[in-house]
C-alpha positions in Angstrom: 19.1 -8.3 28.2 20.0 -11.8 27.1 22.7 -12.6 24.6 21.7 -13.6 21.0 21.7 -17.3 20.9 20.0 -20.0 18.2 18.4 -23.3 19.4 17.4 -26.2 16.9 15.8 -29.5 17.6 13.6 -31.9 15.6 10.4 -29.5 16.3 11.6 -25.9 15.8 14.6 -23.4 15.3 14.5 -20.6 17.5 16.7 -17.4 17.4 17.1 -15.5 21.0 17.6 -11.9 20.5 19.2 -9.5 22.8 16.2 -7.6 23.7 14.7 -10.9 25.3 12.2 -11.6 22.1 12.9 -14.4 19.7 11.8 -15.7 16.7 10.7 -19.3 15.8 9.9 -21.3 12.8 8.5 -24.6 12.8 6.0 -26.7 10.8 3.2 -24.1 11.6 5.2 -20.9 10.0 7.5 -18.3 11.3 6.6 -15.9 14.3 8.1 -13.6 16.3 7.6 -13.8 20.3 7.8 -10.3 22.4 6.7 -10.6 25.9 5.4 -14.4 25.3 3.0 -13.3 22.5 3.6 -14.5 19.0 2.9 -12.8 15.9 2.8 -14.5 12.7 5.4 -13.2 10.0 3.5 -13.6 6.7 5.9 -12.0 4.2 4.2 -11.1 0.9 4.4 -8.2 -1.7 2.1 -7.7 -4.4 2.6 -4.7 -6.7 -0.6 -3.8 -8.9 -1.8 -1.0 -11.4 -5.4 0.4 -11.7 -6.7 2.7 -14.3 -9.2 5.3 -13.4 -11.7 7.4 -15.3 -12.8 10.4 -13.6 -13.7 8.6 -10.1 -12.7 9.6 -6.9 -12.3 6.3 -5.2 -11.9 2.8 -5.9 -12.0 -0.5 -4.0 -8.9 -3.1 -4.8 -9.4 -6.5 -3.5 -6.7 -8.1 -1.9 -4.8 -11.0 -3.7 -6.1 -14.5 -2.7 -2.7 -15.5 -0.8 -3.7 -12.6 1.6 -7.0 -12.2 1.6 -9.0 -12.9 4.9 -5.4 -14.4 6.4 -3.9 -10.9 7.9 -6.7 -8.8 9.3 -5.7 -5.2 8.4 -2.2 -6.1 9.2 -0.9 -5.0 6.0 0.5 -2.0 4.5 -0.3 -0.1 1.1 2.0 2.3 -0.7 0.3 4.3 -3.4 1.6 6.5 -6.2 0.3 8.1 -9.4 2.1 6.6 -12.4 0.3 8.9 -15.1 -2.9 11.3 -15.3 -5.0 12.7 -18.2 -6.4 15.8 -19.1 -9.6 15.7 -20.9 -12.7 17.9 -21.9 -10.8 20.1 -24.6 -8.1 21.4 -22.5 -5.5 22.5 -25.0 -1.8 21.7 -24.9 -1.0 25.4 -24.1 -2.9 25.1 -20.9 -1.1 21.9 -20.0 2.2 23.6 -20.4 1.4 26.3 -18.1 -0.5 24.4 -15.6 0.1 23.4 -11.9 -1.6 20.2 -11.0 -2.5 18.8 -7.4 -2.7 15.0 -7.8 -3.1 13.2 -4.5 -3.9 9.5 -4.0 -4.2 7.8 -0.5 -5.4 4.6 1.1 -8.7 5.6 2.6 -9.7 2.5 4.4 -8.6 -1.1 4.8 -10.3 -4.4 5.4 -9.3 -8.0 5.8 -10.0 -8.6 2.0 -9.8 -5.0 0.4 -8.7 -1.5 0.5 -10.0 1.7 -1.0 -8.0 4.2 -2.8 -9.4 7.9 -3.0 -7.8 10.6 -5.3 -8.3 14.2 -5.1 -7.6 16.1 -8.4 -7.4 19.9 -9.2 -5.6 22.1 -11.9 -4.6 25.8 -11.8 -3.9 27.6 -15.0 -1.1 29.6 -13.9 -1.1 31.9 -17.0 -4.7 32.8 -17.0 -5.2 32.3 -12.9 -8.1 30.2 -13.7 -8.6 26.9 -12.0 -10.2 23.7 -13.2 -10.8 20.5 -12.2 -9.0 17.7 -14.0 -11.4 15.5 -15.4 -9.1 12.8 -17.0 -8.3 9.4 -15.7 -5.2 8.3 -13.5 -2.9 5.2 -13.4 -2.7 4.4 -9.8 0.3 2.2 -8.8 -0.2 0.3 -5.5 2.2 -2.1 -3.5 0.8 -4.4 -0.7 3.2 -5.6 2.0 2.0 -7.9 4.5 
């Protein structure tokens, strides 16, 4: 292994890491080099929210800052912020219901990603099951 070192000149600054890799910044950007191969760092975080109807999937376009620039080299975290029961389900059903609400990233491209949902409800009191037909509010975080 090599010692941690820093090099600076008029063209770039480079930080040598103890594992032999290094990070370099210059007018072209910031890159991490491992075994001589450079990988661009493009740090970007975007938080968004989408309101749903009773759909099962939706495609979200990437923000213009990263669309087409990072390929599929980005991560998306999704969570359910809110959901709604519809179709005349009374509040007593809601009070005893166990709901299964799932949301996940189904596929990614260089310009968009698809969120899929799965929604069911179970009425514990009457042991009947029903699909939750209401909408959901999904929050997502893109990290590139």
